[in-house]
C-alpha positions in Angstrom: 73.0 123.5 104.0 73.4 120.0 105.2 71.1 118.2 107.5 72.1 116.3 110.9 74.1 114.0 111.0 72.5 110.1 111.2 75.3 107.8 110.6 78.7 108.3 111.5 80.9 105.6 109.5 84.7 104.7 110.7 87.6 103.7 109.0 89.3 100.9 111.1 93.0 100.6 110.8 94.5 104.0 112.3 90.8 105.4 113.2 89.7 102.5 115.6 92.6 100.8 116.4 96.2 101.8 116.6 97.8 99.6 113.5 99.3 101.8 111.1 102.8 101.8 112.1 102.4 97.6 112.6 101.3 97.9 108.9 104.1 100.4 107.7 106.3 98.1 109.3 105.3 94.8 107.9 105.3 96.9 104.2 108.8 97.7 104.7 109.9 94.1 106.1 108.1 92.5 103.1 109.6 95.5 100.6 113.3 94.7 101.9 113.1 91.2 101.2 111.5 91.4 97.9 113.6 94.0 96.4 111.7 96.8 96.6 113.1 99.0 99.9 110.9 101.6 101.5 110.7 103.4 104.5 108.3 104.0 107.1 107.3 107.2 105.2 107.1 105.6 101.6 105.0 102.7 102.8 102.5 105.4 104.4 102.5 107.5 101.1 102.2 104.8 98.6 99.9 102.0 100.7 97.9 103.6 103.2 94.2 103.7 103.0 94.6 101.6 99.8 92.6 98.5 98.7 94.2 95.2 98.9 93.8 95.5 94.9 95.4 98.7 94.6 98.2 97.9 96.4 98.6 94.2 94.4 98.5 96.3 91.4 101.6 98.5 92.8 103.3 95.8 93.4 103.5 93.8 90.1 104.2 97.0 88.3 107.5 97.3 90.1 108.3 94.2 91.0 106.7 91.9 88.1 103.8 89.1 87.3 103.2 86.7 90.6 104.8 89.0 93.1 101.7 90.4 94.4 100.5 87.4 96.0 103.8 86.6 97.7 104.1 90.5 98.8 100.0 89.8 100.0 101.0 86.3 102.0 104.2 87.7 103.6 102.5 91.1 104.5 99.9 89.5 106.6 102.5 86.9 107.9 104.8 90.0 109.4 101.1 91.9 110.3 99.4 89.2 112.5 102.7 88.5 113.9 102.6 92.2 115.4 99.0 92.2 116.7 100.6 91.4 120.0 101.1 95.1 121.0 98.1 96.5 119.0 95.5 98.6 121.2 92.7 101.0 120.1 93.2 104.2 119.4 93.4 106.6 122.3 89.9 108.0 122.9 88.1 105.8 121.0 86.5 104.1 123.6 85.4 107.3 125.2 84.2 108.6 121.4 82.2 105.5 120.7 80.6 105.7 124.4 79.1 109.2 123.7 78.1 108.4 120.4 75.9 105.7 122.0 74.7 107.5 124.7 73.3 110.1 122.2 72.3 107.4 120.1 74.0 108.2 117.1 74.1 104.9 114.7 77.6 103.8 113.9 79.3 101.2 111.2 82.8 100.3 110.1 84.0 100.5 106.3 87.7 99.7 105.6 89.9 98.6 103.0 91.0 95.5 104.8 89.4 92.6 104.2 86.7 90.9 107.2 89.1 88.4 108.4 91.7 91.3 109.6 88.9 93.5 111.2 87.6 90.3 113.0 91.5 90.3 114.5 92.2 93.9 115.1 88.4 94.6 116.4 88.3 91.6 118.2 91.9 91.9 119.9 91.1 95.5 121.0 87.8 94.6 122.2 86.0 96.5 119.9 84.6 93.9 117.4 80.9 93.6 119.2 80.4 97.3 118.9 80.4 96.9 115.3 79.2 93.1 114.5 76.5 93.1 111.9 77.9 96.4 110.6 81.2 95.9 109.4 82.0 96.7 105.4 85.1 95.5 103.6 86.4 97.1 100.2 88.3 93.5 99.9 85.5 91.6 100.4 82.3 93.2 99.5 83.1 94.0 96.2 83.1 97.4 94.7 86.3 100.0 94.0 88.6 100.5 96.8 89.1 104.1 98.0 89.3 107.1 96.8 86.6 105.7 95.0 83.3 106.0 96.9 82.1 102.6 96.7 82.6 101.3 100.1 81.1 103.8 101.6 78.1 104.3 99.4 77.5 100.3 100.0 77.6 101.0 103.9 75.2 103.9 103.6 72.8 101.5 101.6 72.9 98.7 103.6 72.2 100.5 107.1 69.5 102.7 105.1 70.8 106.5 105.1 71.0 108.7 102.9 74.9 109.5 101.6 74.0 113.4 102.7 73.3 112.0 106.5 76.8 110.5 106.8 79.9 111.4 108.4 83.1 109.5 107.9 85.7 109.4 110.0 88.7 108.7 108.6 93.3 109.0 108.6 94.2 108.8 105.0 94.1 111.0 102.2 92.2 108.0 99.9 89.8 108.0 102.4 88.7 111.6 103.0 88.8 111.5 99.4 86.5 108.8 99.1 84.2 110.2 101.6 84.0 113.4 99.4 82.9 111.7 96.6 80.3 109.7 98.0 79.0 112.9 99.2 79.3 112.9 102.9 81.2 114.6 105.1 84.7 113.7 106.1 86.5 113.8 109.4 89.9 113.7 109.4 91.8 112.2 111.9 95.3 113.9 112.4 96.5 112.0 115.5 97.9 109.2 113.4 100.7 108.9 110.3 99.0 111.2 107.7 100.2 114.7 108.2 97.4 117.1 108.1 97.6 118.3 104.9 97.1 115.3 103.1 93.5 115.2 104.9 92.2 118.8 104.6 89.8 119.9 101.9 86.4 120.6 101.5 83.4 119.0 103.8 86.1 118.0 106.0 86.8 118.4 109.4 90.5 117.7 110.9 91.1 116.6 114.5 93.8 115.3 116.2 92.4 113.4 119.5 89.0 111.1 118.9 87.7 112.8 122.5 86.9 115.4 120.5 84.7 113.6 117.8 81.2 113.9 119.4 81.5 117.3 120.1 82.5 117.7 116.7 79.7 115.8 115.1 77.3 117.6 117.8 78.0 121.0 116.5 77.7 119.9 113.1 74.3 118.8 113.5 73.4 121.8 115.5 74.9 124.1 112.6 72.4 122.3 110.4 
């Protein structure tokens, strides 16, 4: 039976900040410009939770060499332009306050780059809660999700064994990466991903961030 949870690793987009709709809209806009028609559902299925490198590879396969650089540039222009309407995920501040009161350490591990997280977490007032404990698949090396590299890197950097970590994710690739890392996954179903994409072994599904502290406490009690 697994031991108690000692570290909670949060994804960023869609888990801490409600940015996935902004991101999907940006992908749809850029796709229309460059000749790859997409719906919001297409963008979520193809790109959500994937690293910049993985998205770039798909763009090159579809649109040809060099298109990934144009796509990335235009995507970030559109994404950052939409941040004026960005908010924290409902209930996440209460959840973080409860975890801090319980003395349970937290960190962030995201497919996005550090600059992106400085902007999104900063915009929502969450950056200072995690400063010094923010890890990026785009900037810190290793393979992107669904490979386990990012979460294993976060565990090493914070000094916790993988089996003592819980990962909070909202994408199918994120929960797959958590399982591959030997960590317990908590799949947040209050965003754009259908619950069926997140369900699987060692994964608890929940639809309200306010429920997370109780679920984590229950896991520790069960252990």
